ROKOL-235452 format. One line per 8 residues: number of its first residue (from 1); for each residue x, y, z of N, C-alpha, C. Coordinates in steps of 0.1 Angstrom, whole numbers. Example, Ala and Ser with C-alpha at 12.3 -4.5 7.8 and 13.67 -1.06 7.14 Angstrom:
! ROKOL-235452
1 = 132 -57 78 123 -45 78 132 -33 78 | 128 -22 71 137 -11 71 129 0 79 .
This chain:
! ROKOL-235452
1 = 30 -1648 -36 43 -1641 -36 50 -1643 -49 | 55 -1632 -55 62 -1632 -68 76 -1626 -66 | 86 -1631 -74 99 -1626 -73 99 -1612 -80 | 106 -1602 -73 107 -1589 -79 117 -1588 -90 | 115 -1579 -99 125 -1577 -110 139 -1576 -106 | 142 -1567 -96 155 -1565 -92 161 -1577 -85 | 153 -1584 -77 158 -1597 -71 162 -1607 -82 | 153 -1608 -92 156 -1618 -103 168 -1614 -111 .
9 = 169 -1601 -114 181 -1596 -122 194 -1599 -114 | 194 -1596 -101 206 -1598 -93 210 -1613 -93 | 200 -1621 -91 202 -1636 -90 208 -1642 -103 | 201 -1639 -114 206 -1645 -127 219 -1640 -131 | 222 -1627 -128 236 -1622 -131 246 -1628 -122 | 244 -1629 -109 253 -1635 -100 255 -1650 -103 | 245 -1657 -107 246 -1671 -110 251 -1674 -124 | 254 -1663 -132 259 -1664 -146 249 -1671 -155 .
17 = 236 -1669 -153 226 -1675 -161 223 -1667 -174 | 228 -1655 -174 226 -1646 -186 237 -1635 -186 | 240 -1631 -198 250 -1620 -199 244 -1607 -196 | 253 -1597 -192 248 -1584 -189 243 -1577 -201 | 249 -1580 -213 244 -1574 -225 230 -1579 -229 | 227 -1592 -226 214 -1598 -228 203 -1592 -219 | 207 -1590 -206 197 -1586 -197 192 -1572 -200 | 201 -1564 -206 197 -1550 -209 186 -1551 -220 .
25 = 188 -1560 -230 179 -1561 -241 165 -1566 -236 | 166 -1576 -226 154 -1582 -221 146 -1571 -213 | 154 -1563 -205 147 -1552 -197 140 -1542 -206 | 146 -1540 -218 139 -1530 -228 126 -1537 -233 | 126 -1550 -236 114 -1557 -240 103 -1556 -229 | 108 -1559 -217 98 -1558 -206 92 -1545 -204 | 100 -1534 -206 95 -1521 -205 85 -1517 -216 | 90 -1521 -228 81 -1517 -240 68 -1525 -240 .
33 = 68 -1537 -236 56 -1546 -236 49 -1546 -223 | 54 -1538 -213 47 -1537 -200 46 -1551 -194 | 57 -1558 -194 58 -1571 -188 67 -1571 -176 | 67 -1582 -168 77 -1583 -157 89 -1589 -164 | 100 -1588 -157 113 -1593 -162 112 -1608 -164 | 105 -1615 -155 104 -1629 -157 96 -1633 -169 | 85 -1626 -172 78 -1628 -184 86 -1625 -197 | 94 -1615 -197 102 -1611 -208 113 -1622 -210 .
41 = 119 -1627 -200 129 -1637 -201 124 -1650 -207 | 112 -1653 -204 105 -1665 -209 101 -1663 -224 | 95 -1651 -227 91 -1648 -240 103 -1647 -250 | 114 -1643 -245 126 -1641 -254 134 -1654 -255 | 130 -1665 -248 136 -1678 -249 149 -1680 -240 | 151 -1671 -231 163 -1672 -222 160 -1683 -211 | 148 -1685 -208 144 -1694 -197 130 -1700 -200 | 128 -1712 -194 114 -1718 -195 107 -1714 -182 .
49 = 94 -1717 -182 86 -1714 -170 90 -1722 -159 | 94 -1735 -161 99 -1743 -150 113 -1738 -145 | 121 -1733 -153 134 -1726 -149 130 -1715 -139 | 120 -1707 -142 116 -1696 -134 111 -1700 -121 | 103 -1712 -121 98 -1717 -108 109 -1721 -99 | 119 -1727 -104 130 -1732 -96 138 -1720 -90 | 139 -1709 -98 146 -1697 -93 137 -1691 -82 | 124 -1690 -84 115 -1685 -74 116 -1693 -61 .
57 = 117 -1706 -63 118 -1715 -51 131 -1711 -43 | 142 -1710 -50 155 -1707 -44 155 -1693 -38 | 151 -1683 -45 152 -1669 -41 142 -1666 -29 | 130 -1671 -31 119 -1668 -21 118 -1678 -10 | 126 -1689 -11 125 -1699 0 112 -1707 0 | 106 -1709 -12 94 -1717 -13 99 -1731 -17 | 95 -1741 -9 100 -1755 -12 95 -1759 -26 | 104 -1767 -33 100 -1772 -46 99 -1787 -45 .
65 = 88 -1792 -51 85 -1807 -50 83 -1813 -63 | 88 -1825 -65 85 -1832 -78 75 -1843 -74 | 65 -1844 -82 54 -1854 -79 55 -1866 -89 | 66 -1866 -96 67 -1876 -107 67 -1891 -102 | 73 -1893 -90 74 -1906 -85 66 -1908 -72 | 56 -1899 -70 48 -1900 -58 34 -1906 -62 | 30 -1916 -54 16 -1921 -56 8 -1915 -45 | -1 -1906 -50 -9 -1898 -41 -22 -1905 -37 .
73 = -25 -1905 -24 -37 -1912 -19 -49 -1904 -25 | -59 -1912 -31 -70 -1905 -37 -78 -1897 -28 | -79 -1901 -15 -87 -1893 -5 -80 -1879 -3 | -67 -1878 -5 -60 -1865 -4 -62 -1857 -17 | -61 -1864 -28 -63 -1857 -41 -77 -1851 -42 | -87 -1859 -37 -101 -1854 -38 -104 -1843 -29 | -95 -1839 -20 -98 -1827 -12 -99 -1814 -20 | -93 -1814 -32 -95 -1803 -41 -103 -1809 -53 .
81 = -115 -1804 -56 -123 -1809 -67 -114 -1808 -80 | -116 -1819 -88 -108 -1820 -101 -108 -1808 -110 | -120 -1802 -112 -120 -1790 -121 -112 -1779 -115 | -113 -1777 -102 -105 -1766 -96 -90 -1769 -97 | -87 -1782 -94 -72 -1786 -96 -67 -1784 -110 | -76 -1787 -120 -72 -1786 -134 -71 -1771 -138 | -81 -1763 -134 -81 -1749 -138 -70 -1740 -132 | -67 -1744 -119 -58 -1736 -111 -44 -1742 -110 .
89 = -42 -1754 -116 -29 -1761 -115 -25 -1762 -100 | -33 -1769 -92 -30 -1771 -78 -34 -1785 -74 | -25 -1792 -67 -27 -1806 -64 -25 -1808 -49 | -34 -1814 -42 -32 -1818 -28 -24 -1831 -28 | -13 -1832 -21 -5 -1845 -22 -1 -1851 -8 | -2 -1843 3 2 -1848 16 -6 -1841 27 | -11 -1849 36 -20 -1843 47 -17 -1850 60 | -18 -1841 71 -18 -1846 84 -30 -1839 92 .
97 = -31 -1841 105 -42 -1836 112 -44 -1821 112 | -32 -1814 109 -33 -1799 110 -29 -1792 97 | -23 -1799 88 -17 -1792 76 -20 -1800 63 | -22 -1793 52 -23 -1799 39 -13 -1793 30 | -4 -1802 24 6 -1797 15 0 -1797 0 | 2 -1786 -7 -3 -1785 -20 8 -1781 -30 | 8 -1787 -41 18 -1784 -52 11 -1775 -62 | 18 -1764 -66 12 -1754 -75 22 -1750 -86 .
105 = 17 -1745 -97 26 -1739 -107 28 -1724 -104 | 18 -1719 -96 19 -1705 -92 14 -1703 -78 | 23 -1701 -69 19 -1700 -55 13 -1686 -52 | 13 -1677 -62 6 -1664 -60 -9 -1665 -63 | -14 -1677 -67 -28 -1679 -70 -36 -1679 -56 | -38 -1668 -51 -44 -1667 -37 -59 -1672 -37 | -67 -1669 -47 -81 -1674 -47 -81 -1689 -46 | -72 -1696 -53 -72 -1711 -52 -68 -1715 -38 .
113 = -58 -1709 -32 -53 -1712 -18 -65 -1710 -8 | -71 -1698 -10 -82 -1695 0 -94 -1705 -1 | -97 -1709 -14 -108 -1719 -16 -104 -1732 -9 | -92 -1737 -10 -88 -1749 -4 -88 -1748 11 | -83 -1737 16 -82 -1735 31 -96 -1735 37 | -106 -1729 30 -120 -1729 35 -126 -1743 34 | -123 -1750 24 -129 -1763 21 -124 -1773 31 | -111 -1773 34 -105 -1784 43 -103 -1780 57 .
121 = -103 -1767 60 -102 -1762 74 -88 -1765 80 | -78 -1766 71 -64 -1769 76 -55 -1758 72 | -43 -1758 78 -33 -1748 73 -27 -1753 60 | -26 -1744 50 -22 -1748 37 -7 -1745 35 | 1 -1755 32 15 -1753 29 17 -1754 14 | 20 -1742 7 22 -1742 -7 36 -1746 -11 | 37 -1754 -22 49 -1758 -27 49 -1756 -42 | 60 -1752 -48 61 -1751 -62 65 -1765 -68 .
129 = 60 -1767 -81 63 -1779 -88 65 -1776 -102 | 69 -1785 -110 71 -1783 -125 60 -1788 -133 | 59 -1784 -145 48 -1786 -154 45 -1801 -156 | 56 -1809 -158 54 -1824 -160 49 -1830 -147 | 53 -1826 -136 48 -1832 -123 33 -1829 -122 | 29 -1816 -125 15 -1813 -125 7 -1821 -135 | 12 -1822 -147 5 -1830 -157 3 -1844 -153 | 13 -1851 -147 12 -1865 -143 2 -1866 -131 .
137 = 3 -1857 -122 -6 -1857 -110 -21 -1856 -114 | -23 -1846 -123 -37 -1844 -128 -42 -1856 -136 | -33 -1862 -144 -36 -1874 -151 -40 -1886 -142 | -32 -1887 -131 -35 -1897 -121 -49 -1895 -114 | -52 -1882 -111 -65 -1879 -105 -76 -1882 -115 | -75 -1878 -128 -85 -1880 -137 -87 -1895 -140 | -76 -1902 -140 -78 -1917 -143 -85 -1924 -131 | -82 -1919 -119 -89 -1925 -108 -104 -1922 -108 .
145 = -107 -1909 -111 -121 -1905 -113 -128 -1913 -124 | -121 -1915 -135 -127 -1923 -146 -130 -1937 -142 | -120 -1943 -135 -122 -1957 -130 -133 -1958 -120 | -134 -1948 -111 -144 -1948 -100 -158 -1945 -105 | -159 -1935 -114 -172 -1930 -118 -175 -1931 -132 | -166 -1925 -141 -169 -1925 -155 -171 -1938 -161 | -162 -1948 -158 -164 -1961 -164 -176 -1968 -159 | -180 -1966 -146 -192 -1973 -141 -204 -1967 -148 .
153 = -204 -1954 -150 -216 -1948 -157 -217 -1953 -171 | -206 -1953 -179 -206 -1957 -193 -209 -1972 -194 | -204 -1980 -185 -207 -1995 -185 -222 -1997 -183 | -228 -1990 -173 -242 -1992 -170 -250 -1986 -181 | -245 -1975 -188 -253 -1969 -199 -254 -1979 -210 | -243 -1987 -213 -244 -1996 -224 -253 -2008 -221 | -255 -2011 -208 -263 -2022 -203 -278 -2018 -203 | -281 -2005 -203 -294 -2000 -201 -303 -2003 -214 .
161 = -314 -2008 -211 -324 -2011 -222 -332 -1998 -224 | -329 -1991 -235 -336 -1979 -237 -348 -1981 -246 | -360 -1975 -242 -372 -1976 -250 -373 -1963 -258 | -372 -1964 -271 -372 -1952 -279 -385 -1946 -281 | -385 -1932 -283 -398 -1925 -286 -400 -1927 -301 | -412 -1930 -305 -415 -1933 -319 -423 -1922 -325 | -419 -1917 -337 -426 -1907 -345 -429 -1895 -337 | -420 -1891 -328 -421 -1879 -320 -431 -1880 -309 .
169 = -438 -1892 -307 -448 -1894 -296 -441 -1895 -283 | -447 -1889 -273 -441 -1890 -259 -443 -1905 -254 | -433 -1909 -246 -433 -1922 -240 -444 -1923 -229 | -450 -1935 -228 -460 -1937 -218 -454 -1936 -204 | -462 -1934 -194 -458 -1934 -180 -452 -1947 -176 | -458 -1958 -181 -453 -1972 -177 -439 -1974 -183 | -437 -1969 -196 -424 -1971 -202 -413 -1963 -194 | -417 -1950 -191 -407 -1942 -183 -404 -1948 -170 .
177 = -414 -1953 -163 -411 -1959 -150 -403 -1972 -151 | -405 -1980 -162 -398 -1992 -164 -383 -1989 -166 | -380 -1978 -174 -366 -1974 -177 -360 -1969 -164 | -367 -1961 -156 -362 -1954 -145 -358 -1964 -134 | -365 -1976 -134 -363 -1986 -123 -353 -1997 -128 | -348 -1996 -140 -338 -2005 -145 -326 -2004 -136 | -320 -2015 -132 -308 -2015 -123 -297 -2006 -128 | -293 -2006 -141 -282 -1997 -146 -285 -1983 -143 .
185 = -297 -1978 -146 -299 -1963 -144 -299 -1960 -129 | -304 -1969 -121 -303 -1967 -106 -288 -1965 -102 | -280 -1973 -107 -265 -1972 -104 -259 -1960 -110 | -263 -1956 -122 -258 -1943 -128 -261 -1931 -119 | -274 -1930 -115 -277 -1919 -106 -270 -1919 -93 | -269 -1931 -87 -262 -1932 -74 -247 -1928 -76 | -241 -1932 -87 -227 -1929 -89 -226 -1914 -92 | -235 -1908 -99 -234 -1894 -102 -235 -1885 -90 .
193 = -245 -1889 -81 -247 -1881 -69 -235 -1883 -59 | -229 -1895 -58 -217 -1897 -50 -205 -1889 -55 | -204 -1888 -68 -193 -1881 -75 -195 -1866 -71 | -207 -1861 -72 -209 -1846 -69 -205 -1843 -54 | -209 -1853 -45 -206 -1851 -31 -191 -1851 -29 | -184 -1860 -35 -169 -1861 -33 -162 -1849 -39 | -167 -1843 -50 -161 -1832 -56 -165 -1819 -50 | -174 -1819 -40 -177 -1807 -33 -186 -1798 -41 .
201 = -195 -1803 -49 -203 -1795 -58 -215 -1789 -49 | -219 -1777 -53 -231 -1771 -46 -244 -1774 -55 | -242 -1776 -68 -253 -1779 -77 -249 -1789 -88 | -258 -1796 -93 -256 -1805 -104 -266 -1801 -115 | -261 -1798 -127 -269 -1795 -139 -269 -1806 -149 | -281 -1811 -152 -282 -1822 -162 -290 -1816 -173 | -283 -1815 -185 -288 -1807 -196 -289 -1814 -209 | -302 -1815 -215 -303 -1822 -228 -302 -1812 -239 .
209 = -296 -1816 -250 -295 -1808 -262 -299 -1816 -274 | -300 -1810 -286 -305 -1818 -297 -297 -1831 -300 | -284 -1830 -300 -276 -1841 -303 -266 -1845 -292 | -267 -1839 -280 -258 -1842 -270 -265 -1841 -256 | -258 -1845 -246 -264 -1845 -232 -252 -1843 -223 | -253 -1833 -214 -241 -1831 -206 -245 -1829 -191 | -235 -1831 -182 -236 -1830 -168 -226 -1820 -164 | -230 -1809 -156 -221 -1799 -151 -222 -1798 -136 .
217 = -211 -1796 -129 -212 -1793 -114 -208 -1779 -112 | -215 -1773 -102 -210 -1759 -98 -202 -1761 -86 | -189 -1757 -87 -180 -1758 -76 -174 -1744 -73 | -175 -1740 -60 -170 -1727 -56 -176 -1716 -66 | -189 -1717 -69 -195 -1706 -77 -193 -1707 -92 | -185 -1717 -97 -182 -1718 -111 -187 -1731 -116 | -194 -1731 -128 -198 -1743 -135 -187 -1750 -143 | -186 -1763 -141 -176 -1771 -148 -183 -1783 -155 .
225 = -179 -1785 -168 -185 -1797 -174 -178 -1809 -169 | -185 -1819 -164 -180 -1831 -158 -180 -1843 -168 | -191 -1845 -175 -192 -1856 -184 -203 -1854 -194 | -202 -1862 -205 -212 -1861 -216 -217 -1876 -217 | -228 -1879 -210 -233 -1893 -211 -240 -1894 -225 | -243 -1906 -230 -249 -1908 -243 -263 -1901 -242 | -267 -1894 -253 -280 -1887 -253 -292 -1897 -250 | -291 -1910 -254 -302 -1919 -252 -305 -1921 -237 .
233 = -297 -1916 -228 -299 -1917 -214 -308 -1907 -208 | -311 -1896 -216 -317 -1884 -209 -331 -1887 -203 | -339 -1895 -210 -353 -1898 -204 -352 -1907 -192 | -342 -1917 -192 -341 -1926 -181 -336 -1919 -169 | -326 -1910 -171 -320 -1903 -160 -330 -1893 -153 | -337 -1885 -162 -347 -1876 -157 -358 -1883 -150 | -363 -1894 -155 -374 -1901 -149 -369 -1907 -135 | -357 -1912 -135 -352 -1918 -122 -351 -1907 -111 .
241 = -346 -1895 -115 -346 -1884 -105 -360 -1880 -101 | -369 -1880 -110 -383 -1876 -107 -389 -1886 -97 | -386 -1899 -99 -392 -1909 -90 -386 -1907 -76 | -373 -1905 -75 -366 -1903 -62 -371 -1890 -55 | -375 -1880 -63 -379 -1867 -57 -395 -1867 -56 | -401 -1879 -58 -416 -1880 -57 -423 -1870 -66 | -419 -1869 -78 -425 -1860 -88 -433 -1869 -98 | -441 -1862 -106 -449 -1869 -116 -441 -1872 -129 .
249 = -437 -1884 -131 -428 -1887 -143 -435 -1885 -156 | -449 -1886 -156 -456 -1884 -168 -457 -1869 -173 | -455 -1860 -163 -457 -1846 -166 -443 -1841 -171 | -444 -1838 -185 -431 -1833 -191 -433 -1819 -198 | -444 -1813 -194 -447 -1800 -200 -446 -1788 -190 | -447 -1791 -177 -446 -1781 -167 -434 -1782 -158 | -429 -1771 -152 -418 -1773 -143 -423 -1780 -130 | -414 -1787 -123 -417 -1794 -111 -405 -1792 -101 .
257 = -409 -1792 -88 -399 -1791 -78 -401 -1802 -68 | -390 -1807 -63 -391 -1818 -53 -378 -1819 -44 | -377 -1829 -37 -366 -1831 -28 -362 -1846 -27 | -349 -1848 -26 -344 -1862 -25 -336 -1863 -12 | -338 -1874 -4 -330 -1876 8 -322 -1889 5 | -309 -1887 7 -300 -1898 3 -292 -1902 16 | -293 -1915 20 -285 -1920 31 -271 -1924 27 | -261 -1918 33 -247 -1921 29 -241 -1931 39 .
265 = -247 -1933 50 -242 -1942 61 -252 -1942 72 | -248 -1949 83 -257 -1949 94 -261 -1936 101 | -251 -1926 99 -254 -1913 106 -253 -1901 96 | -251 -1904 84 -249 -1893 74 -261 -1893 64 | -267 -1881 62 -278 -1880 53 -276 -1867 44 | -278 -1868 32 -277 -1857 23 -290 -1854 16 | -294 -1841 16 -306 -1837 9 -302 -1831 -5 | -311 -1833 -15 -309 -1827 -28 -323 -1820 -31 .
273 = -322 -1807 -34 -334 -1799 -38 -334 -1801 -53 | -345 -1805 -59 -346 -1808 -73 -356 -1799 -80 | -351 -1794 -92 -359 -1785 -100 -358 -1791 -114 | -370 -1794 -120 -371 -1799 -134 -378 -1789 -142 | -372 -1786 -154 -377 -1775 -163 -378 -1780 -177 | -390 -1781 -183 -391 -1785 -197 -384 -1775 -206 | -376 -1781 -215 -369 -1773 -225 -371 -1778 -239 | -364 -1772 -249 -367 -1776 -263 -364 -1790 -266 .
281 = -353 -1796 -260 -349 -1810 -264 -350 -1819 -252 | -359 -1816 -242 -361 -1825 -231 -362 -1817 -218 | -360 -1823 -207 -362 -1817 -194 -348 -1815 -188 | -345 -1802 -184 -333 -1799 -177 -335 -1801 -162 | -326 -1808 -155 -327 -1810 -141 -316 -1803 -134 | -319 -1796 -123 -309 -1790 -115 -311 -1795 -100 | -300 -1800 -94 -301 -1805 -80 -292 -1797 -72 | -297 -1791 -61 -289 -1783 -51 -286 -1793 -40 .
289 = -273 -1794 -37 -269 -1803 -26 -270 -1796 -12 | -276 -1802 -3 -278 -1796 10 -273 -1807 21 | -261 -1805 26 -255 -1814 35 -259 -1810 50 | -269 -1816 55 -274 -1812 68 -263 -1814 79 | -256 -1825 77 -246 -1829 88 -234 -1820 87 | -233 -1812 76 -221 -1804 74 -225 -1789 75 | -237 -1786 81 -240 -1772 82 -231 -1765 92 | -224 -1756 88 -214 -1749 97 -220 -1737 103 .
297 = -223 -1738 116 -229 -1726 123 -219 -1720 132 | -207 -1725 133 -196 -1719 141 -190 -1708 132 | -192 -1695 136 -187 -1684 128 -172 -1685 126 | -165 -1690 135 -150 -1690 135 -145 -1699 124 | -154 -1708 118 -149 -1718 108 -155 -1715 94 | -160 -1702 93 -166 -1698 80 -156 -1693 70 | -143 -1691 75 -133 -1685 66 -131 -1670 67 | -138 -1664 76 -137 -1649 78 -123 -1646 84 .
305 = -117 -1635 79 -105 -1629 85 -110 -1624 99 | -101 -1622 108 -104 -1618 122 -112 -1605 122 | -107 -1595 113 -114 -1582 113 -128 -1583 107 | -130 -1592 97 -143 -1594 91 -153 -1600 101 | -147 -1610 108 -156 -1617 118 -161 -1608 128 | -151 -1599 133 -155 -1589 143 -166 -1580 138 | -164 -1575 126 -174 -1566 120 -188 -1573 118 | -188 -1586 114 -201 -1593 113 -208 -1595 126 .
313 = -200 -1599 136 -205 -1601 150 -211 -1588 155 | -204 -1577 153 -208 -1564 158 -221 -1560 151 | -222 -1563 138 -234 -1559 130 -247 -1566 135 | -245 -1580 138 -257 -1587 142 -260 -1586 157 | -251 -1579 164 -254 -1577 178 -262 -1565 181 | -265 -1557 170 -272 -1545 171 -287 -1548 174 | -294 -1540 182 -308 -1543 185 -318 -1541 173 | -314 -1533 163 -322 -1531 151 -312 -1527 139 .
321 = -318 -1527 127 -310 -1524 115 -311 -1536 106 | -303 -1535 95 -303 -1545 85 -289 -1550 82 | -287 -1563 80 -274 -1569 77 -277 -1577 64 | -269 -1573 53 -271 -1580 40 -258 -1588 37 | -260 -1601 34 -249 -1610 30 -250 -1611 15 | -239 -1608 7 -240 -1608 -8 -229 -1618 -13 | -232 -1623 -25 -223 -1632 -32 -230 -1640 -42 | -222 -1648 -51 -228 -1656 -61 -234 -1669 -55 .
329 = -240 -1677 -64 -246 -1690 -60 -235 -1699 -54 | -238 -1705 -43 -228 -1714 -37 -217 -1708 -29 | -218 -1695 -27 -207 -1688 -20 -208 -1689 -5 | -220 -1694 0 -221 -1695 15 -230 -1684 21 | -238 -1678 13 -247 -1667 19 -256 -1673 30 | -263 -1684 26 -273 -1689 36 -266 -1695 48 | -254 -1702 46 -247 -1707 57 -242 -1696 67 | -238 -1684 61 -234 -1673 69 -246 -1668 77 .
337 = -258 -1667 71 -269 -1662 78 -273 -1672 89 | -273 -1685 86 -276 -1695 96 -266 -1694 108 | -254 -1692 105 -244 -1691 116 -247 -1678 125 | -252 -1668 119 -256 -1656 126 -269 -1659 135 | -278 -1666 129 -290 -1670 136 -287 -1679 148 | -278 -1688 146 -274 -1697 157 -268 -1689 168 | -260 -1679 165 -254 -1670 175 -264 -1662 183 | -275 -1658 176 -285 -1650 182 -297 -1658 189 .
345 = -297 -1671 186 -308 -1679 190 -308 -1681 206 | -316 -1673 213 -317 -1675 227 -332 -1675 231 | -335 -1680 243 -349 -1680 247 -355 -1666 249 | -347 -1656 250 -352 -1642 252 -356 -1635 240 | -353 -1641 228 -357 -1634 216 -366 -1642 207 | -374 -1636 199 -383 -1642 189 -377 -1640 175 | -374 -1651 169 -367 -1651 156 -377 -1658 146 | -379 -1651 134 -388 -1656 124 -380 -1655 110 .
353 = -381 -1666 102 -374 -1666 89 -384 -1669 78 | -382 -1662 67 -390 -1665 55 -380 -1670 44 | -382 -1683 40 -372 -1689 32 -378 -1696 20 | -370 -1697 9 -375 -1703 -3 -364 -1710 -10 | -362 -1723 -7 -369 -1731 3 -362 -1730 17 | -368 -1737 27 -362 -1739 40 -351 -1749 38 | -338 -1746 38 -328 -1755 35 -324 -1764 47 | -324 -1758 59 -320 -1765 71 -330 -1762 82 .
361 = -334 -1771 90 -342 -1769 102 -334 -1764 114 | -338 -1753 120 -331 -1747 131 -340 -1747 143 | -336 -1755 153 -345 -1756 165 -346 -1743 173 | -358 -1740 176 -360 -1727 184 -363 -1715 175 | -363 -1717 162 -365 -1706 153 -377 -1709 144 | -386 -1699 142 -398 -1700 135 -396 -1698 120 | -395 -1710 113 -391 -1709 99 -404 -1711 90 | -405 -1702 80 -417 -1703 71 -412 -1705 57 .
369 = -418 -1716 51 -416 -1719 37 -425 -1711 27 | -418 -1704 18 -426 -1696 8 -434 -1705 -1 | -446 -1700 -5 -455 -1707 -14 -461 -1697 -23 | -454 -1693 -34 -458 -1683 -43 -472 -1686 -50 | -475 -1699 -52 -487 -1702 -59 -500 -1699 -51 | -498 -1697 -38 -510 -1693 -30 -508 -1679 -24 | -498 -1672 -29 -496 -1658 -25 -487 -1656 -13 | -481 -1667 -7 -472 -1665 4 -458 -1663 -1 .
377 = -455 -1650 -4 -442 -1647 -9 -434 -1639 3 | -422 -1635 0 -414 -1628 10 -421 -1616 16 | -427 -1608 7 -434 -1596 12 -446 -1599 21 | -454 -1609 17 -465 -1613 26 -460 -1619 39 | -450 -1627 39 -445 -1632 51 -439 -1621 60 | -432 -1611 55 -427 -1600 63 -438 -1593 69 | -449 -1590 62 -461 -1583 68 -466 -1590 80 | -467 -1604 78 -473 -1612 89 -463 -1612 101 .
385 = -450 -1613 98 -440 -1613 109 -442 -1601 118 | -444 -1590 112 -445 -1577 120 -456 -1577 130 | -466 -1586 128 -477 -1588 137 -475 -1599 147 | -463 -1605 146 -459 -1617 155 -449 -1613 166 | -448 -1600 169 -439 -1596 179 -424 -1601 177 | -418 -1599 165 -405 -1604 163 -394 -1595 169 | -383 -1601 172 -371 -1593 175 -361 -1594 163 | -360 -1605 157 -351 -1607 146 -358 -1614 134 .
393 = -357 -1608 123 -363 -1614 110 -352 -1617 100 | -353 -1629 95 -344 -1633 84 -352 -1636 71 | -349 -1629 60 -355 -1630 47 -345 -1637 38 | -349 -1649 32 -339 -1656 24 -332 -1648 14 | -340 -1640 7 -334 -1632 -4 -343 -1620 -7 | -337 -1608 -9 -345 -1596 -13 -345 -1596 -28 | -356 -1599 -34 -357 -1601 -49 -364 -1590 -56 | -373 -1582 -48 -381 -1572 -55 -382 -1560 -46 .
401 = -388 -1549 -52 -390 -1536 -45 -398 -1537 -33 | -409 -1545 -34 -419 -1546 -23 -412 -1552 -10 | -405 -1563 -13 -398 -1570 -2 -387 -1560 5 | -380 -1553 -4 -370 -1544 1 -376 -1533 9 | -387 -1528 5 -394 -1517 12 -398 -1521 26 | -405 -1533 26 -410 -1537 39 -398 -1541 49 | -388 -1547 43 -376 -1551 51 -369 -1538 57 | -368 -1528 49 -362 -1515 54 -371 -1509 65 .
409 = -384 -1509 63 -393 -1503 73 -392 -1511 86 | -391 -1525 85 -389 -1533 97 -376 -1530 104 | -365 -1528 96 -352 -1525 102 -352 -1511 109 | -361 -1502 104 -361 -1488 110 -371 -1487 122 | -378 -1498 124 -388 -1497 135 -385 -1507 146 | -372 -1509 149 -368 -1517 161 -366 -1532 159 | -364 -1536 146 -362 -1550 144 -348 -1552 137 | -342 -1563 140 -329 -1567 133 -333 -1575 121 .
417 = -330 -1571 109 -333 -1578 97 -321 -1584 90 | -321 -1597 88 -309 -1603 81 -315 -1608 67 | -307 -1606 57 -311 -1611 43 -299 -1612 34 | -302 -1617 22 -291 -1618 12 -295 -1611 -1 | -284 -1607 -9 -286 -1602 -22 -277 -1611 -31 | -282 -1615 -43 -274 -1623 -52 -265 -1613 -60 | -252 -1615 -59 -243 -1607 -67 -232 -1616 -73 | -225 -1611 -83 -214 -1618 -90 -201 -1612 -85 .
């Protein structure tokens, strides 16, 4: 919600905040430069951005909060990933069982509000705040993260005994294994994975360059740089992840794929899908986070508007046809399809899925893992499905013409086909 030009003009004139002669000049600037009256008032030096936020708060009835003397619980702060909080100037500061109060510099930032609502599943109460409050809250958040994660990683990095490569020769398998099992590198990886989970990342990118080494998290479809560990750690970190994923640590020329299972407590387990790719200055590692315990198959909790939910339910209830879910990486395409399959999963229907990889096991559904190296791709799986008397077919992703052609033919011959397309 933004204050309209006429509302703003009337308020500042009634309150005596500006002369009539000045407002006419500002209106001309706004018209010439195609700006709002608020933007022109700020650019001409009549008001600051914080002045405008207080006026918005008063005129539009949006509560204004100062965070300067508030100690915010880290568990509440962490409900919004730090990169999102920093990029969108939004801070979670108070929570109860039903509501989350967030302070913002711009309450019209609807994508940020929608992201938080979907992530926490609570009613979001937006409050305006001032620039200094936001700066101090973000500083508090970043300091806590640094104390909890950054300092631990750097401390362990300095304690790590690094075995250097000499004369460009590759390190031996025993040297790599020795580094990977050193206690500091074990703690570094454990800390990094926990940090990604707390921040709600869908992917972790660990990237070596000639003179640097960085870690990025993908959060809500966007990659954010999280830290730059010392470059000397790259072999130790990569080797540790390879050991955890049961990969060959001595193989540094070919891509490898694996999986890590991480126990977070007596009842919570997290899976990480691991991809290792040899590059010019080392091996890049990407980990996809798969939270089995957090798989949301209840359609009403996916963030759909009522009308959208009705349209989706109507589409998947058809006896045949094709339903495509589109969106960028980490947007919830697979989760949406799984929720649809859960809704359709009855003893009266035969459901088959072709996935690469199978991210979650669904009881009562026939799931097939793709194996391109032996010719088991989406197209081959689809052909086989059609000889298995299916009612419903799910294809993880339509990537090529052949898969699209077979999927369309299946949809036109009495089968319900569900799939995804990657889009931005």
